[in-house]
N, C-alpha and C positions, 0 to 999 in steps of 0.2 A: 526701203528699210527692212521690209519683210524678207528680202532676199538674203540679208546678212545673217538671218537666224539659221542655226544648224537644222537641217531637215532630218526627219526620223531615220532615214537610211544612213546619213552621215554619222549620227550618234551611234547607230547600231554597228557600223563598221569600226568606229573607234573602240567600242567596248569589246568587239571580237578580237582585237589585236592583243589584249592583255590576257594573261593566264586565267585570271578570274573571269574575264568575259567569255572565254572559250568554255569554261565549265558551267556558265550560267545557262538558263533556259532561253533559247532564241525567241520563242513567242513572247515570253514575259518581258524581255529586254525591248522588244519592238513595241509592246503596249506602253511601257514606261516612257520610251523615247517619244512616241507619238503624242502621249498625254502631255509631256513637258512642252513639246513644240506647239501643240494646239493651245495650251494654256497661255503661253507667251504671246501668241497671235491674238487671242481673244482679249488679253489684257490691254494690248496696244490699241486694238480696234475700239475697245470700250472707252479708253481715255480720249481717243480722237473724237468719238461720237459725242461724249460729254462736252468737250471743248466746243464742238460745232454748234450744239444746242445752246451753250452758254453765251455764245456770241450775241444772240438776240436778246437774251435776258440781261446782258451787261449794259444795254442801252440806258437803263435807269441809273446805273452807277457812273456812267461816263460823264454825266452833267457835272459831277464834282471831281471825280478821279481822272478825268480825261479820256478821250477816245482810245488811247493806247495804254491806259492805266499809268500814265506818267506822273499823275498827281497834280495838285494845284495848291501851292503854299498859301495863296491869298484866301483860299476857302478852308484852309487847315485840313486839306484832304491829302493824305500821303500817297506816294508812288506805290503801286501794288503790282505792277507788271513783273512777271517772272517770280513772284513770291510763291513759296511752296503751297500746293493746293490744299494739303491737310491743314496748314496754318490758317489760310484764308477761310476755309470751311468752318474751322473751329471758332474763329472770331465772329463770323456772321451768325453762327448758332449762339454764341455767347450774347450777342446783341439781342437776338430774337428771344432768347430765354431769360433775358434780364439779368445775366451774370456780369454784364459790362454796360456802362452808360447810365447807371441809375443814380450815381452820386450827384448831389446838387451842384458840385463844382465842375462836373464834366459836361459842359454845354455841348461840345461837339460830339461827345459820345451819345448824348440824348438824341441829337439829330440823326446820327448813324443808326441808333436803335430804331427810330421811326422808318428810316430808309430800308433797313433790313427786312421789315415786315412787308415791303412791297413784293418781295419774292414769295410766291404762293405756298411753297412747301420745302421740306428738307431736300427733296430731289433737285429742285431748282437751285438751291444753295450749292449743292455739289457740282452742278453744271457750270455755274458762274465761277466757282473756285477753280475748276479744271481749265476754263477759258483764261482766267487771269494768269494761271501758271504757264500757259502756252505763249503768252506775250513776251516779246524781247525784254530782257532786264533793263531797267532804267539806270542812268548814270547821272550823277550830280554835275550840273553845268558849271556852277561856281562853288568849289569846295570851301568849307569853312577853314579859317586859319587858326593856328594854335601851335603849341609846342609838340611837335610830332614825336620827339623822343619820349617825352613824358606820356603822351597819349598812347604810344605803342606799348610802353611798359605797363601802364594801367590797364589797357585793353587786354593784353595777354594775361595779366594777373587776375582780372575780375570778369572779363566778358568772353574771351576766346574759347574757353573750355566748353561753353554752351553754343555760342553763336558762330564758332568756326574761326580759324586763324586769319582769314581775310574777310570776316563779317559776312560769309556766304550763307549762314544759317545751318541748322542741323535738324533734319526731319526726325531722326531717332530720338532726339532730346526735346522735340517740339519747340525748337527755337527758331524764330524767323530770321530771314535775311535782313541785315541792317544797312549794308552797302546800297546806296541809291535813295535812302530816305533823307529828306531835308533836315537841316539843323533844328528848325523851330519845332518840327514834329517830334524828333528824338528827345529834345529837351522837355517838351510838354509831357510826353508819355513817361519819361524818367521821373519827373516830378510827381505825376499821378501815382506811380508805383510807390515812390518814397513816402508820399503824404497820405496814403490810404484811400486814394480816389479809385484806384484800379488794383486788381489782384487781391481782393478781400473775400470773394465768394468761395465757400468751401469746395465747390466743384471745379473751380479753376486752379488746378494744381500748378501748372506752369506759371500762371500769373502770381500765385502766392510765393513761388520760389523767386521770381523776379522782384517782388515787393521786398523780400528779405535782403536780396543782394543790393538793391538800390540804396539801402540805408548805410552801406559800408563805404560809400565814396566820400573822401575827406572834404573836398571843396568844390564850389561851382566851377572854378577855372579848370579843375581836373576833368570835369565833364566836357568842357569846351575842347580840351586837348584830345580827349577820347574821340569826340565827334570829328575833329580835324583828321585824326588817323583813319577813322572809318571811311571818311570821304575820299581818301586816297586809294581805297580798295575797289577792285573791279573796274578801274579806269584804264583806258588804252595806254600802254607803255610807250 
């Protein structure tokens, strides 16, 4: 993978071919090229190191979420494999900091809040999040059924702008991947957002945005149709 990166000399040669490159200072261009190359290498090595250490820490999570992060619907534990690292880290910190899982109706959130405190510190949280993101993305074995035409229209109109056209998530908007999550978990979390169980903490800006959006869906059957559409995303064609 590192071999695919442009080496400093390659970057230098490309710059020298342009009129502006010829006019620029050679030593300065070399320093910039080397710094960019080294930064990319360090970033990838850092992510790989975090994921490797997170493997051991993930053992306490696997009891509910599965050894491969595939989730367990009977335990109300969602699939987390391949989820964006920043999102996983933010949710773990939300649980640890009591921004999520404090409402009396959120029984499973309270359990997760206790589980999150098993991780010793924020550095451990980051390592687990990196490991989770490195796992192969999960795929729903038995997709939910519904009106896919209605589900697609509603998803594109209400969800796609944040969660992506194929429910892949959007890191820039802090929106998680929805493809791969089971229907019962999606319905429960949607209800929590809609009913003020989740997304009420002033510091949880993405959660508050989702809480407002959840109140705009017309009917329960519309949610079923949206979930049916989501379950079709990310599946082998």
